[in-house]
PAKOLMAR-624305 format. One record per atom (N, C-alpha, C, O): residue number from 1; atom name; z negated, x negated, y negated. Coordinates in steps of 0.05 Angstrom, whole numbers, plus 5000, padded with zeros to 4 digits. Layout:
N
+-----+----+------+------+------+
:   k :  a :    z :    x :    y :
+-----+----+------+------+------+
: NUM : CA :    Z :    X :    Y :
...
+-----+----+------+------+------+
END
This chain:
94
+-----+----+------+------+------+
:   k :  a :    z :    x :    y :
+-----+----+------+------+------+
:   1 :  N : 5070 : 7966 : 8392 :
:   1 : CA : 5099 : 7970 : 8395 :
:   1 :  C : 5108 : 7956 : 8420 :
:   1 :  O : 5095 : 7938 : 8430 :
:   2 :  N : 5130 : 7965 : 8431 :
:   2 : CA : 5142 : 7954 : 8455 :
:   2 :  C : 5166 : 7938 : 8447 :
:   2 :  O : 5185 : 7949 : 8436 :
:   3 :  N : 5167 : 7912 : 8453 :
:   3 : CA : 5189 : 7894 : 8446 :
:   3 :  C : 5198 : 7880 : 8470 :
:   3 :  O : 5182 : 7865 : 8482 :
:   4 :  N : 5223 : 7884 : 8478 :
:   4 : CA : 5234 : 7870 : 8502 :
:   4 :  C : 5217 : 7876 : 8527 :
:   4 :  O : 5215 : 7858 : 8544 :
:   5 :  N : 5206 : 7900 : 8529 :
:   5 : CA : 5190 : 7907 : 8552 :
:   5 :  C : 5161 : 7896 : 8551 :
:   5 :  O : 5146 : 7898 : 8571 :
:   6 :  N : 5153 : 7884 : 8529 :
:   6 : CA : 5127 : 7872 : 8526 :
:   6 :  C : 5111 : 7888 : 8506 :
:   6 :  O : 5122 : 7895 : 8484 :
:   7 :  N : 5086 : 7895 : 8512 :
:   7 : CA : 5069 : 7910 : 8493 :
:   7 :  C : 5059 : 7890 : 8473 :
:   7 :  O : 5045 : 7871 : 8480 :
:   8 :  N : 5066 : 7895 : 8447 :
:   8 : CA : 5059 : 7877 : 8426 :
:   8 :  C : 5040 : 7890 : 8406 :
:   8 :  O : 5046 : 7913 : 8398 :
:   9 :  N : 5019 : 7877 : 8398 :
:   9 : CA : 5000 : 7887 : 8378 :
:   9 :  C : 5001 : 7867 : 8354 :
:   9 :  O : 4996 : 7843 : 8357 :
:  10 :  N : 5006 : 7878 : 8330 :
:  10 : CA : 5006 : 7861 : 8306 :
:  10 :  C : 4983 : 7869 : 8288 :
:  10 :  O : 4981 : 7893 : 8280 :
:  11 :  N : 4965 : 7851 : 8281 :
:  11 : CA : 4942 : 7855 : 8264 :
:  11 :  C : 4943 : 7839 : 8240 :
:  11 :  O : 4946 : 7815 : 8241 :
:  12 :  N : 4941 : 7851 : 8216 :
:  12 : CA : 4941 : 7836 : 8191 :
:  12 :  C : 4968 : 7831 : 8179 :
:  12 :  O : 4970 : 7819 : 8157 :
:  13 :  N : 4989 : 7839 : 8191 :
:  13 : CA : 5016 : 7835 : 8181 :
:  13 :  C : 5031 : 7862 : 8182 :
:  13 :  O : 5046 : 7866 : 8202 :
:  14 :  N : 5027 : 7879 : 8163 :
:  14 : CA : 5040 : 7905 : 8164 :
:  14 :  C : 5070 : 7904 : 8160 :
:  14 :  O : 5084 : 7923 : 8167 :
:  15 :  N : 5081 : 7883 : 8148 :
:  15 : CA : 5109 : 7881 : 8143 :
:  15 :  C : 5124 : 7862 : 8162 :
:  15 :  O : 5147 : 7855 : 8156 :
:  16 :  N : 5112 : 7855 : 8184 :
:  16 : CA : 5125 : 7836 : 8203 :
:  16 :  C : 5149 : 7851 : 8217 :
:  16 :  O : 5145 : 7873 : 8227 :
:  17 :  N : 5172 : 7838 : 8216 :
:  17 : CA : 5196 : 7850 : 8227 :
:  17 :  C : 5197 : 7846 : 8258 :
:  17 :  O : 5184 : 7828 : 8268 :
:  18 :  N : 5213 : 7862 : 8271 :
:  18 : CA : 5216 : 7859 : 8300 :
:  18 :  C : 5229 : 7833 : 8307 :
:  18 :  O : 5224 : 7822 : 8328 :
:  19 :  N : 5247 : 7824 : 8290 :
:  19 : CA : 5260 : 7798 : 8293 :
:  19 :  C : 5240 : 7775 : 8294 :
:  19 :  O : 5242 : 7757 : 8311 :
:  20 :  N : 5220 : 7777 : 8276 :
:  20 : CA : 5199 : 7757 : 8275 :
:  20 :  C : 5182 : 7758 : 8301 :
:  20 :  O : 5174 : 7737 : 8312 :
:  21 :  N : 5176 : 7782 : 8309 :
:  21 : CA : 5160 : 7786 : 8334 :
:  21 :  C : 5175 : 7774 : 8358 :
:  21 :  O : 5163 : 7760 : 8374 :
:  22 :  N : 5201 : 7779 : 8359 :
:  22 : CA : 5218 : 7768 : 8381 :
:  22 :  C : 5217 : 7737 : 8380 :
:  22 :  O : 5216 : 7724 : 8401 :
:  23 :  N : 5216 : 7725 : 8356 :
:  23 : CA : 5214 : 7697 : 8354 :
:  23 :  C : 5188 : 7686 : 8365 :
:  23 :  O : 5188 : 7665 : 8378 :
:  24 :  N : 5166 : 7700 : 8360 :
:  24 : CA : 5141 : 7692 : 8372 :
:  24 :  C : 5140 : 7695 : 8402 :
:  24 :  O : 5129 : 7678 : 8416 :
:  25 :  N : 5152 : 7717 : 8412 :
:  25 : CA : 5154 : 7721 : 8441 :
:  25 :  C : 5170 : 7698 : 8453 :
:  25 :  O : 5163 : 7687 : 8474 :
:  26 :  N : 5193 : 7691 : 8441 :
:  26 : CA : 5210 : 7669 : 8451 :
:  26 :  C : 5194 : 7643 : 8451 :
:  26 :  O : 5197 : 7626 : 8470 :
:  27 :  N : 5178 : 7638 : 8431 :
:  27 : CA : 5161 : 7614 : 8430 :
:  27 :  C : 5142 : 7613 : 8454 :
:  27 :  O : 5139 : 7592 : 8467 :
:  28 :  N : 5129 : 7635 : 8460 :
:  28 : CA : 5110 : 7637 : 8483 :
:  28 :  C : 5125 : 7633 : 8509 :
:  28 :  O : 5116 : 7618 : 8526 :
:  29 :  N : 5149 : 7645 : 8512 :
:  29 : CA : 5165 : 7643 : 8536 :
:  29 :  C : 5174 : 7614 : 8541 :
:  29 :  O : 5178 : 7606 : 8564 :
:  30 :  N : 5178 : 7599 : 8519 :
:  30 : CA : 5186 : 7571 : 8522 :
:  30 :  C : 5163 : 7554 : 8533 :
:  30 :  O : 5168 : 7532 : 8542 :
:  31 :  N : 5138 : 7564 : 8531 :
:  31 : CA : 5115 : 7549 : 8539 :
:  31 :  C : 5108 : 7555 : 8569 :
:  31 :  O : 5092 : 7540 : 8581 :
:  32 :  N : 5118 : 7576 : 8580 :
:  32 : CA : 5110 : 7584 : 8607 :
:  32 :  C : 5134 : 7596 : 8623 :
:  32 :  O : 5154 : 7605 : 8612 :
:  33 :  N : 5132 : 7595 : 8649 :
:  33 : CA : 5153 : 7606 : 8666 :
:  33 :  C : 5143 : 7633 : 8677 :
:  33 :  O : 5158 : 7645 : 8692 :
:  34 :  N : 5119 : 7642 : 8670 :
:  34 : CA : 5108 : 7667 : 8680 :
:  34 :  C : 5119 : 7690 : 8663 :
:  34 :  O : 5130 : 7686 : 8642 :
:  35 :  N : 5115 : 7715 : 8673 :
:  35 : CA : 5124 : 7739 : 8659 :
:  35 :  C : 5102 : 7747 : 8640 :
:  35 :  O : 5079 : 7750 : 8648 :
:  36 :  N : 5109 : 7752 : 8614 :
:  36 : CA : 5089 : 7760 : 8594 :
:  36 :  C : 5084 : 7790 : 8595 :
:  36 :  O : 5103 : 7806 : 8596 :
:  37 :  N : 5059 : 7798 : 8596 :
:  37 : CA : 5053 : 7827 : 8598 :
:  37 :  C : 5046 : 7838 : 8570 :
:  37 :  O : 5057 : 7859 : 8563 :
:  38 :  N : 5029 : 7825 : 8555 :
:  38 : CA : 5022 : 7834 : 8528 :
:  38 :  C : 5020 : 7811 : 8509 :
:  38 :  O : 5015 : 7788 : 8517 :
:  39 :  N : 5025 : 7816 : 8484 :
:  39 : CA : 5023 : 7796 : 8463 :
:  39 :  C : 5007 : 7808 : 8439 :
:  39 :  O : 5012 : 7831 : 8431 :
:  40 :  N : 4989 : 7793 : 8428 :
:  40 : CA : 4974 : 7801 : 8404 :
:  40 :  C : 4979 : 7780 : 8382 :
:  40 :  O : 4974 : 7757 : 8386 :
:  41 :  N : 4990 : 7789 : 8359 :
:  41 : CA : 4995 : 7772 : 8337 :
:  41 :  C : 4976 : 7779 : 8315 :
:  41 :  O : 4975 : 7802 : 8306 :
:  42 :  N : 4960 : 7759 : 8305 :
:  42 : CA : 4941 : 7765 : 8284 :
:  42 :  C : 4938 : 7742 : 8264 :
:  42 :  O : 4947 : 7720 : 8270 :
:  43 :  N : 4927 : 7748 : 8242 :
:  43 : CA : 4922 : 7728 : 8220 :
:  43 :  C : 4899 : 7710 : 8228 :
:  43 :  O : 4877 : 7720 : 8231 :
:  44 :  N : 4904 : 7684 : 8230 :
:  44 : CA : 4883 : 7665 : 8237 :
:  44 :  C : 4871 : 7652 : 8212 :
:  44 :  O : 4853 : 7635 : 8214 :
:  45 :  N : 4880 : 7660 : 8188 :
:  45 : CA : 4870 : 7649 : 8164 :
:  45 :  C : 4885 : 7624 : 8156 :
:  45 :  O : 4898 : 7611 : 8173 :
:  46 :  N : 4884 : 7617 : 8129 :
:  46 : CA : 4897 : 7594 : 8118 :
:  46 :  C : 4927 : 7593 : 8124 :
:  46 :  O : 4938 : 7571 : 8127 :
:  47 :  N : 4940 : 7616 : 8127 :
:  47 : CA : 4969 : 7616 : 8132 :
:  47 :  C : 4977 : 7613 : 8161 :
:  47 :  O : 5001 : 7612 : 8167 :
:  48 :  N : 4957 : 7611 : 8178 :
:  48 : CA : 4963 : 7607 : 8207 :
:  48 :  C : 4964 : 7633 : 8221 :
:  48 :  O : 4953 : 7653 : 8212 :
:  49 :  N : 4978 : 7634 : 8244 :
:  49 : CA : 4981 : 7658 : 8260 :
:  49 :  C : 4969 : 7652 : 8287 :
:  49 :  O : 4974 : 7631 : 8299 :
:  50 :  N : 4953 : 7671 : 8297 :
:  50 : CA : 4941 : 7669 : 8324 :
:  50 :  C : 4958 : 7686 : 8343 :
:  50 :  O : 4962 : 7710 : 8339 :
:  51 :  N : 4967 : 7672 : 8365 :
:  51 : CA : 4982 : 7686 : 8386 :
:  51 :  C : 4965 : 7687 : 8411 :
:  51 :  O : 4958 : 7666 : 8423 :
:  52 :  N : 4957 : 7711 : 8419 :
:  52 : CA : 4943 : 7714 : 8443 :
:  52 :  C : 4961 : 7730 : 8462 :
:  52 :  O : 4973 : 7750 : 8455 :
:  53 :  N : 4962 : 7721 : 8487 :
:  53 : CA : 4980 : 7735 : 8506 :
:  53 :  C : 4968 : 7736 : 8534 :
:  53 :  O : 4951 : 7720 : 8540 :
:  54 :  N : 4977 : 7756 : 8549 :
:  54 : CA : 4968 : 7759 : 8576 :
:  54 :  C : 4993 : 7758 : 8594 :
:  54 :  O : 5013 : 7771 : 8589 :
:  55 :  N : 4991 : 7743 : 8616 :
:  55 : CA : 5012 : 7740 : 8634 :
:  55 :  C : 5009 : 7760 : 8657 :
:  55 :  O : 4987 : 7767 : 8665 :
:  56 :  N : 5031 : 7768 : 8668 :
:  56 : CA : 5030 : 7786 : 8692 :
:  56 :  C : 5019 : 7770 : 8716 :
:  56 :  O : 5028 : 7748 : 8721 :
:  57 :  N : 5000 : 7782 : 8730 :
:  57 : CA : 4989 : 7767 : 8753 :
:  57 :  C : 5010 : 7760 : 8774 :
:  57 :  O : 5028 : 7776 : 8780 :
:  58 :  N : 5008 : 7736 : 8784 :
:  58 : CA : 5027 : 7726 : 8804 :
:  58 :  C : 5020 : 7739 : 8831 :
:  58 :  O : 4997 : 7744 : 8837 :
:  59 :  N : 5040 : 7743 : 8847 :
:  59 : CA : 5035 : 7754 : 8874 :
:  59 :  C : 5022 : 7732 : 8890 :
:  59 :  O : 5029 : 7709 : 8889 :
:  60 :  N : 5002 : 7740 : 8906 :
:  60 : CA : 4987 : 7722 : 8922 :
:  60 :  C : 4990 : 7729 : 8951 :
:  60 :  O : 4985 : 7751 : 8959 :
:  61 :  N : 4999 : 7709 : 8967 :
:  61 : CA : 5001 : 7714 : 8995 :
:  61 :  C : 4980 : 7696 : 9009 :
:  61 :  O : 4979 : 7672 : 9005 :
:  62 :  N : 4964 : 7709 : 9026 :
:  62 : CA : 4943 : 7696 : 9040 :
:  62 :  C : 4956 : 7680 : 9064 :
:  62 :  O : 4971 : 7691 : 9079 :
:  63 :  N : 4948 : 7655 : 9066 :
:  63 : CA : 4958 : 7638 : 9088 :
:  63 :  C : 4934 : 7632 : 9106 :
:  63 :  O : 4913 : 7624 : 9096 :
:  64 :  N : 4937 : 7636 : 9132 :
:  64 : CA : 4916 : 7631 : 9151 :
:  64 :  C : 4924 : 7607 : 9169 :
:  64 :  O : 4947 : 7602 : 9174 :
:  65 :  N : 4904 : 7592 : 9177 :
:  65 : CA : 4909 : 7570 : 9196 :
:  65 :  C : 4895 : 7578 : 9222 :
:  65 :  O : 4870 : 7577 : 9224 :
:  66 :  N : 4910 : 7586 : 9240 :
:  66 : CA : 4899 : 7594 : 9267 :
:  66 :  C : 4912 : 7576 : 9288 :
:  66 :  O : 4937 : 7574 : 9289 :
:  67 :  N : 4896 : 7563 : 9303 :
:  67 : CA : 4904 : 7545 : 9324 :
:  67 :  C : 4925 : 7525 : 9315 :
:  67 :  O : 4945 : 7519 : 9330 :
:  68 :  N : 4921 : 7515 : 9291 :
:  68 : CA : 4938 : 7493 : 9281 :
:  68 :  C : 4963 : 7502 : 9268 :
:  68 :  O : 4979 : 7485 : 9259 :
:  69 :  N : 4969 : 7528 : 9266 :
:  69 : CA : 4994 : 7537 : 9254 :
:  69 :  C : 4987 : 7552 : 9228 :
:  69 :  O : 4967 : 7567 : 9227 :
:  70 :  N : 5003 : 7548 : 9208 :
:  70 : CA : 4999 : 7563 : 9182 :
:  70 :  C : 5016 : 7588 : 9185 :
:  70 :  O : 5040 : 7587 : 9189 :
:  71 :  N : 5003 : 7611 : 9181 :
:  71 : CA : 5017 : 7636 : 9182 :
:  71 :  C : 5009 : 7653 : 9159 :
:  71 :  O : 4987 : 7652 : 9149 :
:  72 :  N : 5028 : 7670 : 9150 :
:  72 : CA : 5023 : 7688 : 9127 :
:  72 :  C : 5012 : 7715 : 9135 :
:  72 :  O : 4992 : 7724 : 9123 :
:  73 :  N : 5024 : 7728 : 9155 :
:  73 : CA : 5016 : 7754 : 9163 :
:  73 :  C : 5009 : 7754 : 9193 :
:  73 :  O : 5016 : 7736 : 9208 :
:  74 :  N : 4995 : 7775 : 9200 :
:  74 : CA : 4986 : 7777 : 9229 :
:  74 :  C : 5003 : 7798 : 9244 :
:  74 :  O : 4996 : 7805 : 9266 :
:  75 :  N : 5023 : 7809 : 9232 :
:  75 : CA : 5038 : 7831 : 9244 :
:  75 :  C : 5053 : 7823 : 9270 :
:  75 :  O : 5059 : 7840 : 9286 :
:  76 :  N : 5058 : 7797 : 9274 :
:  76 : CA : 5072 : 7789 : 9299 :
:  76 :  C : 5054 : 7777 : 9320 :
:  76 :  O : 5063 : 7766 : 9340 :
:  77 :  N : 5028 : 7779 : 9315 :
:  77 : CA : 5008 : 7768 : 9334 :
:  77 :  C : 5004 : 7787 : 9358 :
:  77 :  O : 5007 : 7811 : 9355 :
:  78 :  N : 4997 : 7775 : 9381 :
:  78 : CA : 4990 : 7791 : 9403 :
:  78 :  C : 4960 : 7800 : 9400 :
:  78 :  O : 4946 : 7792 : 9382 :
:  79 :  N : 4952 : 7818 : 9418 :
:  79 : CA : 4925 : 7829 : 9416 :
:  79 :  C : 4903 : 7808 : 9418 :
:  79 :  O : 4883 : 7809 : 9404 :
:  80 :  N : 4907 : 7788 : 9435 :
:  80 : CA : 4886 : 7767 : 9437 :
:  80 :  C : 4883 : 7751 : 9411 :
:  80 :  O : 4860 : 7745 : 9403 :
:  81 :  N : 4905 : 7745 : 9399 :
:  81 : CA : 4903 : 7730 : 9373 :
:  81 :  C : 4891 : 7747 : 9351 :
:  81 :  O : 4876 : 7736 : 9335 :
:  82 :  N : 4898 : 7772 : 9351 :
:  82 : CA : 4886 : 7790 : 9331 :
:  82 :  C : 4856 : 7793 : 9335 :
:  82 :  O : 4841 : 7793 : 9316 :
:  83 :  N : 4848 : 7795 : 9360 :
:  83 : CA : 4819 : 7796 : 9367 :
:  83 :  C : 4805 : 7771 : 9358 :
:  83 :  O : 4783 : 7772 : 9347 :
:  84 :  N : 4818 : 7747 : 9363 :
:  84 : CA : 4806 : 7722 : 9354 :
:  84 :  C : 4802 : 7722 : 9324 :
:  84 :  O : 4781 : 7713 : 9314 :
:  85 :  N : 4822 : 7731 : 9309 :
:  85 : CA : 4820 : 7731 : 9280 :
:  85 :  C : 4798 : 7750 : 9270 :
:  85 :  O : 4783 : 7744 : 9252 :
:  86 :  N : 4797 : 7773 : 9283 :
:  86 : CA : 4777 : 7793 : 9276 :
:  86 :  C : 4749 : 7784 : 9281 :
:  86 :  O : 4731 : 7791 : 9265 :
:  87 :  N : 4744 : 7768 : 9302 :
:  87 : CA : 4717 : 7759 : 9309 :
:  87 :  C : 4708 : 7734 : 9293 :
:  87 :  O : 4685 : 7727 : 9294 :
:  88 :  N : 4726 : 7722 : 9278 :
:  88 : CA : 4718 : 7698 : 9263 :
:  88 :  C : 4699 : 7705 : 9240 :
:  88 :  O : 4699 : 7728 : 9230 :
:  89 :  N : 4683 : 7685 : 9233 :
:  89 : CA : 4665 : 7689 : 9210 :
:  89 :  C : 4682 : 7686 : 9184 :
:  89 :  O : 4697 : 7667 : 9180 :
:  90 :  N : 4679 : 7706 : 9167 :
:  90 : CA : 4694 : 7707 : 9141 :
:  90 :  C : 4677 : 7694 : 9120 :
:  90 :  O : 4654 : 7700 : 9117 :
:  91 :  N : 4689 : 7675 : 9106 :
:  91 : CA : 4676 : 7661 : 9084 :
:  91 :  C : 4688 : 7671 : 9058 :
:  91 :  O : 4712 : 7666 : 9053 :
:  92 :  N : 4673 : 7686 : 9043 :
:  92 : CA : 4683 : 7698 : 9018 :
:  92 :  C : 4684 : 7678 : 8995 :
:  92 :  O : 4671 : 7657 : 8996 :
:  93 :  N : 4698 : 7685 : 8974 :
:  93 : CA : 4699 : 7669 : 8950 :
:  93 :  C : 4680 : 7679 : 8929 :
:  93 :  O : 4680 : 7668 : 8906 :
:  94 :  N : 4663 : 7698 : 8935 :
:  94 : CA : 4645 : 7710 : 8915 :
:  94 :  C : 4622 : 7692 : 8909 :
:  94 :  O : 4605 : 7698 : 8893 :
+-----+----+------+------+------+
END
């Protein structure tokens, strides 16, 4: 089901109301400042409820340090600086 723009899956509670689901979503939102993408609510046994959620990925901007300056994009660089960046050895995170 879709609640407040969030895809919600409920397992083991066929009679759970949307108001109760909104309460669980509000609880998760009080724990994080990120945007919630999906929520899964399931029976954890012994009267407990398991809340699993996925957050929307944060936007990532690559910052480069070239000649002592921190820069985000290369669109304002001249040809020499672009060539220097192109010729550098790339160190991957893999």
